[in-house]
C-alpha positions, 0 to 999 in steps of 0.5 A: 634827196628830192621829193620825187625820190622819196615818194618813189621809194615809199610807193615801191616799199608799200606796193607788196603790202597793197598787193596782198591787201586782198589776201594771199590765198594761203587760207584753206580753201575747199575744192571739189575733190574734198567734197564727200560722196554725193555732194558737189562743189557750189562755186557761188558759196564755195562749199559742198552741197548735196548733188541734185538728182533727176 
C-alpha cells in the first residue's frame, strides 16, 4: 500500500470520531416547554429563570 492510501484510510476512519468530539447532542437539554409556570427559558444560561413582570 502506498503512503497516500494509508493516510486516506486513517482520515476516513477518524472522521466520525472527530465530528462527535463536540458532543452528539444526546445529553438531556431543557427546552422552554419544560420550564415551570412563571418561568421562561434563558438562552444564554440554558436554564429556566423567573419571568420578568412589568
